[in-house]
MIMI-921758 format. One record per residue: x negated, y negated, z negated of N, C-alpha, C in turn; residue in three letters. Coordinates in steps of 0.2 Angstrom, whole numbers, plus 2048, in hexadecimal, padded with zeros to 3 digits. Layout:
REM residues N
[[X,Y,Z],[X,Y,Z],[X,Y,Z],ALA]
...
This chain:
REM residues 228
[[7FC,806,800],[800,800,800],[7FC,7FA,800],UNK]
[[7FD,7F5,804],[7FA,7EF,805],[7FD,7E9,801],UNK]
[[7F9,7E4,800],[7FB,7DE,7FD],[802,7DB,801],UNK]
[[801,7DB,807],[807,7D8,80B],[80E,7DC,80A],UNK]
[[80D,7E2,807],[813,7E6,805],[816,7E4,7FF],UNK]
[[813,7E0,7FA],[815,7DF,7F4],[815,7D7,7F2],UNK]
[[811,7D3,7F6],[811,7CC,7F4],[817,7C8,7F5],UNK]
[[817,7C3,7F1],[81D,7BE,7F2],[81B,7B9,7F7],UNK]
[[81F,7B9,7FC],[81E,7B5,802],[821,7AE,802],UNK]
[[826,7AD,7FE],[82A,7A6,7FD],[826,7A3,7F7],UNK]
[[821,7A0,7F8],[81D,79D,7F3],[81E,796,7F2],UNK]
[[81F,794,7EB],[820,78D,7E9],[819,78A,7E9],UNK]
[[817,785,7EC],[810,782,7EC],[811,77B,7EA],UNK]
[[80B,778,7E8],[80A,771,7E6],[804,76E,7EA],UNK]
[[803,768,7EA],[7FE,765,7ED],[7F9,762,7E7],UNK]
[[7F3,760,7E9],[7EF,75D,7E4],[7F2,757,7E1],UNK]
[[7F6,753,7E5],[7F9,74D,7E3],[7FF,74E,7DE],UNK]
[[801,754,7DE],[808,755,7DA],[807,753,7D3],UNK]
[[80B,74F,7D0],[80A,74E,7C8],[80B,754,7C4],UNK]
[[807,755,7BF],[807,75B,7BB],[80E,75C,7B8],UNK]
[[812,757,7B6],[818,758,7B3],[81D,75C,7B8],UNK]
[[81C,75A,7BF],[820,75D,7C4],[81E,764,7C5],UNK]
[[818,766,7C5],[815,76D,7C5],[818,771,7C0],UNK]
[[818,76E,7B9],[81B,771,7B4],[822,773,7B5],UNK]
[[826,76E,7B7],[82D,76F,7B8],[82E,775,7BD],UNK]
[[82A,775,7C3],[82B,77A,7C8],[82A,781,7C5],UNK]
[[825,782,7C0],[823,788,7BD],[829,78A,7B9],UNK]
[[82C,786,7B5],[832,787,7B1],[838,789,7B5],UNK]
[[839,785,7BA],[83F,786,7BE],[83F,78D,7C2],UNK]
[[839,78F,7C4],[838,795,7C9],[835,79B,7C5],UNK]
[[834,79A,7BE],[832,7A0,7BA],[82B,7A3,7BC],UNK]
[[827,79E,7BE],[820,7A0,7BF],[81B,79D,7BB],UNK]
[[815,7A0,7BA],[810,79E,7B6],[80A,79A,7B9],UNK]
[[80A,79A,7C0],[805,796,7C4],[807,795,7CB],UNK]
[[804,790,7CE],[806,78D,7D4],[800,78C,7D9],UNK]
[[800,78F,7DF],[7FB,78D,7E3],[7FB,786,7E5],UNK]
[[7F5,783,7E6],[7F4,77C,7E8],[7F1,77C,7EF],UNK]
[[7F5,779,7F3],[7F3,779,7FA],[7F2,772,7FD],UNK]
[[7ED,771,802],[7EC,76A,804],[7F1,769,80A],UNK]
[[7F0,763,80E],[7F4,761,813],[7F4,766,819],UNK]
[[7EE,76A,81A],[7EE,76F,81F],[7F0,776,81D],UNK]
[[7F3,776,817],[7F6,77D,814],[7F1,781,812],UNK]
[[7EB,77F,811],[7E5,783,80E],[7E6,783,806],UNK]
[[7E4,789,803],[7E4,789,7FC],[7DE,786,7F9],UNK]
[[7DF,781,7F5],[7D9,77E,7F2],[7D9,77F,7EA],UNK]
[[7DE,782,7E7],[7DE,783,7E0],[7E4,787,7DE],UNK]
[[7E4,788,7D7],[7EA,78B,7D4],[7EB,787,7CE],UNK]
[[7F1,785,7CC],[7F3,782,7C6],[7F7,787,7C2],UNK]
[[7F5,788,7BC],[7F8,78D,7B8],[7FA,78A,7B1],UNK]
[[7FE,78E,7AD],[800,78C,7A7],[7FA,78A,7A2],UNK]
[[7F5,78E,7A3],[7EE,78D,7A0],[7EB,786,7A1],UNK]
[[7EC,784,7A7],[7E9,77E,7A9],[7ED,778,7A6],UNK]
[[7F4,779,7A6],[7F8,774,7A3],[7F7,774,79B],UNK]
[[7F6,779,798],[7F6,77A,791],[7F0,776,78E],UNK]
[[7EA,776,793],[7E4,772,791],[7E6,76B,78F],UNK]
[[7EA,768,792],[7EC,761,791],[7F0,760,78B],UNK]
[[7F2,765,788],[7F6,765,781],[7F1,766,77B],UNK]
[[7EB,768,77D],[7E7,769,777],[7E5,762,774],UNK]
[[7E3,762,76D],[7E1,75C,76A],[7DB,75A,76C],UNK]
[[7DA,754,76E],[7D4,751,770],[7CF,751,76B],UNK]
[[7C9,754,76C],[7C4,754,767],[7BE,751,769],UNK]
[[7BA,74D,765],[7B4,74A,767],[7AF,74F,768],UNK]
[[7AC,74F,76E],[7A7,754,76F],[7A0,753,76B],UNK]
[[79D,759,768],[797,758,765],[792,755,769],UNK]
[[78D,751,766],[789,74D,76A],[784,752,76E],UNK]
[[782,758,76B],[77D,75C,76E],[780,75F,775],UNK]
[[787,75F,776],[789,762,77C],[787,75E,782],UNK]
[[786,758,781],[784,753,787],[77D,755,789],UNK]
[[779,758,784],[772,75A,786],[771,761,789],UNK]
[[776,766,786],[775,76D,788],[77A,76F,78E],UNK]
[[77F,76B,78F],[784,76D,794],[784,768,79A],UNK]
[[786,76A,7A0],[786,767,7A6],[78B,761,7A6],UNK]
[[789,75B,7A8],[78D,755,7A7],[793,756,7AC],UNK]
[[792,759,7B2],[798,75A,7B6],[79D,75E,7B3],UNK]
[[79B,763,7AF],[7A0,768,7AC],[7A4,764,7A6],UNK]
[[7A0,760,7A3],[7A4,75C,79D],[7A9,757,7A0],UNK]
[[7A7,754,7A6],[7AB,750,7A9],[7B1,753,7AC],UNK]
[[7B0,75A,7AE],[7B6,75E,7B1],[7BB,75F,7AB],UNK]
[[7B8,761,7A5],[7BC,763,79F],[7C0,75D,79D],UNK]
[[7BD,757,79E],[7C1,751,79C],[7C7,750,7A1],UNK]
[[7C5,751,7A7],[7CA,750,7AD],[7D0,754,7AC],UNK]
[[7CF,75B,7AA],[7D4,760,7A9],[7D8,75E,7A3],UNK]
[[7D5,75A,79E],[7D9,758,798],[7DD,752,799],UNK]
[[7DA,74E,79D],[7DE,747,79E],[7E1,746,7A4],UNK]
[[7E0,74B,7A9],[7E3,74A,7B0],[7EB,74A,7B0],UNK]
[[7ED,746,7B5],[7F5,746,7B6],[7F7,749,7BC],UNK]
[[7F3,74B,7C0],[7F5,74E,7C7],[7F2,756,7C7],UNK]
[[7F5,75A,7CB],[7F3,761,7CC],[7EC,761,7CE],UNK]
[[7EA,75D,7D2],[7E3,75D,7D4],[7DE,75C,7CF],UNK]
[[7DF,759,7CA],[7DB,757,7C4],[7DA,75D,7BF],UNK]
[[7E0,761,7BF],[7E0,766,7B9],[7DF,76D,7BC],UNK]
[[7E0,76E,7C3],[7E0,775,7C6],[7DA,778,7C5],UNK]
[[7DA,77F,7C6],[7D4,783,7C6],[7D2,783,7CD],UNK]
[[7CC,781,7CF],[7CA,781,7D6],[7C7,787,7D8],UNK]
[[7C4,78B,7D4],[7C0,791,7D7],[7C6,797,7D7],UNK]
[[7C9,797,7DD],[7CE,79C,7DF],[7CC,7A2,7E2],UNK]
[[7CE,7A8,7E0],[7CD,7AE,7E3],[7D3,7AF,7E7],UNK]
[[7D2,7B0,7EE],[7D8,7B2,7F2],[7D7,7B9,7F5],UNK]
[[7DC,7BC,7F8],[7DB,7C2,7FB],[7DF,7C2,802],UNK]
[[7DE,7C7,806],[7E1,7C8,80C],[7E7,7CC,80B],UNK]
[[7EC,7CB,810],[7F2,7D0,810],[7F1,7D7,811],UNK]
[[7EB,7D8,814],[7E9,7DF,816],[7E6,7E3,810],UNK]
[[7E4,7DF,80A],[7E1,7E2,805],[7E5,7E8,801],UNK]
[[7E2,7EE,800],[7E6,7F3,7FC],[7E8,7F0,7F5],UNK]
[[7EE,7F2,7F3],[7F1,7F0,7EC],[7EC,7F2,7E7],UNK]
[[7E9,7F7,7E7],[7E4,7FA,7E2],[7DE,7F5,7E1],UNK]
[[7DC,7F2,7E7],[7D6,7ED,7E7],[7D9,7E7,7E3],UNK]
[[7DF,7E5,7E5],[7E1,7DE,7E2],[7E2,7DF,7DA],UNK]
[[7E4,7E5,7D8],[7E5,7E7,7D1],[7DE,7E6,7CE],UNK]
[[7D9,7E9,7D1],[7D2,7E8,7CE],[7D0,7E1,7CE],UNK]
[[7D1,7DD,7D3],[7CF,7D6,7D2],[7D2,7D2,7CD],UNK]
[[7D9,7D3,7CC],[7DD,7D0,7C7],[7DA,7D2,7C0],UNK]
[[7D9,7D8,7BF],[7D6,7DB,7B8],[7CF,7D9,7B7],UNK]
[[7CB,7D9,7BC],[7C4,7D7,7BB],[7C3,7D0,7B9],UNK]
[[7C7,7CC,7BD],[7C6,7C4,7BC],[7CB,7C2,7B7],UNK]
[[7CF,7C6,7B4],[7D4,7C4,7AF],[7D9,7BE,7B1],UNK]
[[7DB,7BF,7B7],[7E0,7BA,7BA],[7E7,7BD,7BB],UNK]
[[7EC,7B9,7BC],[7F2,7BC,7BC],[7F5,7BC,7C3],UNK]
[[7F2,7B8,7C8],[7F5,7B8,7CF],[7EF,7B7,7D4],UNK]
[[7F0,7B8,7DA],[7EC,7B7,7E0],[7EF,7B5,7E6],UNK]
[[7ED,7AF,7E8],[7F0,7AC,7EE],[7EE,7B1,7F4],UNK]
[[7F2,7B2,7F9],[7F1,7B7,7FE],[7F0,7B2,804],UNK]
[[7EB,7B2,808],[7E9,7AE,80D],[7E8,7B1,814],UNK]
[[7EB,7AF,819],[7EB,7B1,820],[7EA,7AC,825],UNK]
[[7E6,7AC,829],[7E5,7A7,82E],[7E3,7A0,82B],UNK]
[[7E0,7A0,826],[7DE,79A,823],[7E3,796,81F],UNK]
[[7E9,799,81E],[7EF,796,81A],[7F2,79B,815],UNK]
[[7F6,799,811],[7F9,79D,80C],[7FF,7A1,80F],UNK]
[[7FE,7A8,80E],[803,7AC,810],[807,7AF,80B],UNK]
[[805,7AE,805],[809,7B1,7FF],[805,7B1,7F9],UNK]
[[808,7B4,7F4],[804,7B4,7ED],[806,7BB,7EA],UNK]
[[801,7BE,7E7],[802,7C5,7E4],[800,7C4,7DD],UNK]
[[805,7C6,7D8],[804,7C6,7D1],[804,7CC,7CE],UNK]
[[802,7CD,7C7],[802,7D3,7C4],[809,7D6,7C4],UNK]
[[80E,7D2,7C4],[815,7D4,7C4],[817,7D7,7CA],UNK]
[[814,7D5,7D0],[815,7D8,7D7],[812,7DF,7D7],UNK]
[[80C,7E0,7D3],[809,7E6,7D3],[80D,7EB,7CF],UNK]
[[810,7E9,7CA],[814,7ED,7C5],[81A,7F0,7C9],UNK]
[[81D,7EB,7CD],[823,7ED,7D1],[821,7F2,7D6],UNK]
[[81B,7F2,7D9],[818,7F6,7DE],[817,7FD,7DB],UNK]
[[814,7FD,7D5],[813,803,7D1],[81A,807,7D0],UNK]
[[81F,803,7CE],[826,806,7CC],[829,809,7D3],UNK]
[[827,806,7D9],[82A,809,7DF],[825,80E,7E2],UNK]
[[820,810,7DF],[81B,815,7E2],[81F,81C,7E3],UNK]
[[81F,81E,7E9],[822,825,7EA],[81E,82B,7E7],UNK]
[[821,830,7E6],[81E,836,7E3],[818,838,7E7],UNK]
[[813,83B,7E3],[80D,83D,7E5],[80D,842,7EB],UNK]
[[808,842,7EF],[808,846,7F5],[807,84E,7F4],UNK]
[[806,851,7F9],[805,859,7F9],[800,85B,7F4],UNK]
[[801,860,7F0],[7FD,862,7EB],[7F6,865,7EE],UNK]
[[7F1,865,7EA],[7EB,868,7EC],[7EA,86F,7EA],UNK]
[[7E6,873,7EE],[7E4,87A,7EC],[7E0,87A,7E5],UNK]
[[7DF,87F,7E2],[7DB,880,7DC],[7D4,87D,7DE],UNK]
[[7D1,87F,7E3],[7CA,87D,7E5],[7CA,876,7E6],UNK]
[[7CF,873,7E9],[7CF,86C,7EB],[7D0,868,7E4],UNK]
[[7D4,86B,7DF],[7D5,868,7D9],[7CE,867,7D5],UNK]
[[7CA,86C,7D5],[7C4,86C,7D2],[7BF,867,7D6],UNK]
[[7BF,867,7DC],[7BB,862,7E0],[7BD,85B,7DF],UNK]
[[7C4,85A,7DF],[7C7,853,7DD],[7C5,850,7D6],UNK]
[[7C5,855,7D2],[7C3,853,7CB],[7BC,851,7CA],UNK]
[[7B8,855,7CE],[7B1,853,7CD],[7AF,84D,7D1],UNK]
[[7B3,84B,7D6],[7B2,845,7DA],[7B4,83F,7D6],UNK]
[[7B9,840,7D2],[7BB,83A,7CE],[7B6,839,7C8],UNK]
[[7B4,83F,7C5],[7AF,83E,7C0],[7A9,83B,7C2],UNK]
[[7A7,83C,7C8],[7A1,839,7CB],[7A1,831,7CC],UNK]
[[7A7,82F,7CC],[7A9,827,7CC],[7A9,824,7C6],UNK]
[[7A9,828,7C0],[7AA,825,7BA],[7A3,825,7B6],UNK]
[[7A0,820,7B4],[79A,820,7B0],[79B,822,7A9],UNK]
[[7A1,822,7A6],[7A2,824,79F],[7A2,82C,79F],UNK]
[[7A3,82F,7A4],[7A4,837,7A3],[79D,83A,7A5],UNK]
[[79C,83F,7A0],[796,843,7A1],[798,849,7A6],UNK]
[[798,848,7AC],[79B,84D,7B1],[797,853,7B1],UNK]
[[790,852,7B0],[78B,858,7B0],[78C,85D,7AA],UNK]
[[790,85A,7A5],[790,85F,79F],[797,862,79F],UNK]
[[79B,861,7A4],[7A2,864,7A4],[7A2,86A,7A9],UNK]
[[7A7,86F,7A7],[7A8,875,7AB],[7B0,874,7AD],UNK]
[[7B1,874,7B3],[7B8,873,7B6],[7BA,879,7BA],UNK]
[[7C0,87C,7B8],[7C3,881,7BC],[7CA,880,7BD],UNK]
[[7CD,883,7C2],[7D4,883,7C3],[7D7,889,7C5],UNK]
[[7DD,88A,7C3],[7E1,891,7C5],[7E8,88F,7C5],UNK]
[[7EB,890,7CB],[7F3,88F,7CC],[7F5,888,7CA],UNK]
[[7F0,883,7CB],[7F2,87C,7CA],[7F0,87A,7C3],UNK]
[[7EE,87E,7BF],[7EC,87D,7B8],[7E4,87B,7B8],UNK]
[[7E3,875,7B6],[7DC,873,7B6],[7D9,874,7AE],UNK]
[[7D3,877,7AE],[7D0,879,7A7],[7CA,875,7A7],UNK]
[[7C9,871,7A1],[7C3,86D,7A0],[7BF,870,79A],UNK]
[[7B9,871,79B],[7B5,874,796],[7AE,86F,795],UNK]
[[7AC,86F,78F],[7A6,86B,78E],[7A6,867,788],UNK]
[[7A1,863,787],[7A0,85F,781],[7A1,857,783],UNK]
[[7A5,853,780],[7A6,84C,781],[7A4,848,77B],UNK]
[[7A3,842,77D],[7A0,83D,777],[7A6,83B,772],UNK]
[[7AC,83B,775],[7B1,838,770],[7B8,83A,772],UNK]
[[7BD,839,76E],[7C4,83B,76F],[7C7,837,775],UNK]
[[7C4,831,775],[7C6,82C,77B],[7C4,82F,782],UNK]
[[7BE,832,782],[7BC,835,788],[7C0,83B,78A],UNK]
[[7C1,83F,785],[7C5,845,785],[7CC,844,788],UNK]
[[7CF,83F,785],[7D6,83D,788],[7D6,83A,78F],UNK]
[[7D0,836,791],[7D0,833,797],[7CF,839,79C],UNK]
[[7CB,83E,79B],[7CA,844,79F],[7D0,847,7A1],UNK]
[[7D5,848,79B],[7DB,84B,79C],[7E0,847,7A1],UNK]
[[7DF,841,7A0],[7E3,83C,7A5],[7E1,83D,7AC],UNK]
[[7DA,83D,7AD],[7D7,83E,7B3],[7DA,844,7B7],UNK]
[[7DA,84A,7B3],[7DC,850,7B6],[7E3,850,7B7],UNK]
[[7E7,84E,7B3],[7EF,84E,7B4],[7F1,84A,7BA],UNK]
[[7ED,845,7BC],[7F0,840,7C1],[7ED,843,7C8],UNK]
[[7EA,849,7C9],[7E9,84B,7CF],[7EE,84F,7D2],UNK]
[[7F0,84E,7D8],[7F6,851,7DC],[7F4,859,7DB],UNK]
[[7F9,85D,7D9],[7F9,864,7D9],[7F7,867,7D2],UNK]
[[7F5,862,7CD],[7F3,864,7C6],[7FA,865,7C3],UNK]
[[7FC,86B,7C1],[802,86C,7BD],[801,86B,7B6],UNK]
[[7FB,86D,7B3],[7FA,86C,7AC],[7F2,86C,7AB],UNK]
[[7F0,86A,7A5],[7E9,86A,7A3],[7E8,86E,79D],UNK]
[[7E3,872,79D],[7E1,876,797],[7DA,872,795],UNK]
[[7DB,86F,78F],[7D5,86B,78D],[7D1,86F,788],UNK]
[[7CB,871,78A],[7C7,875,785],[7C1,871,783],UNK]
[[7C1,86A,784],[7BC,866,783],[7BB,865,77B],UNK]
[[7B5,864,779],[7B3,863,772],[7B0,85D,771],UNK]
[[7B2,859,76C],[7AE,852,76B],[7A8,854,767],UNK]
[[7A3,851,769],[79C,852,766],[79C,852,75F],UNK]
[[79F,84C,75C],[79F,84B,755],[7A3,851,751],UNK]
[[7A7,855,754],[7AA,85A,751],[7A6,861,750],UNK]
[[7A0,861,754],[79C,867,754],[796,866,74E],UNK]
[[796,86A,749],[791,86A,744],[78A,86B,747],UNK]
[[786,866,745],[77F,867,746],[77D,867,74E],UNK]
[[782,863,751],[781,862,759],[77B,85D,75A],UNK]
[[776,85F,75E],[771,85A,760],[771,859,767],UNK]
[[775,85B,76B],[775,85A,772],[770,85F,776],UNK]
[[770,85E,77C],[76C,862,780],[766,85E,783],UNK]
């Protein structure tokens, strides 16, 4: 599934010259927490969010004298502008991450999570084509069709090993994996209950896995264990 399949196309936008009180009203009226900021050519130049507006409500504190020596003057000036500005252009977030409509939904989820942001402008042909939010991805998850054709036992083991190889937290070399009639069996020693639980989740989510037999042992539960 791609971004274009789940994104919101009818996007409410503002310009850098929009008064912030008007932007706040648009957020309230349309039930959104952020608005793309576009210039006269329709290009995305920023995002104004609830967080940007809340900055203006903070109590004005006198900056410690040492900040003027240790921090960049442009950054301090920018902080002042965000606190005192009256237009969207003065308070908006300028460093905007945008995505293509062709991007897979999974990749968008990774970007949102990694950057701890709530929405991504979708850009095509140099202009705004839509916006995708965490809420859009949740809707896509809810509409996800049933899993595909189940794998054979040999394929189950192969897929489990493939997934393990991608995860740095798993000691794949220390595990023995077998499958019989769709039942995946996991053997070995793991570092923690959390790792043990995560391995169970990994196995259960493979197409064709009907159940998981967990024979994993947490290292701390083994008396006098010193490792290999």
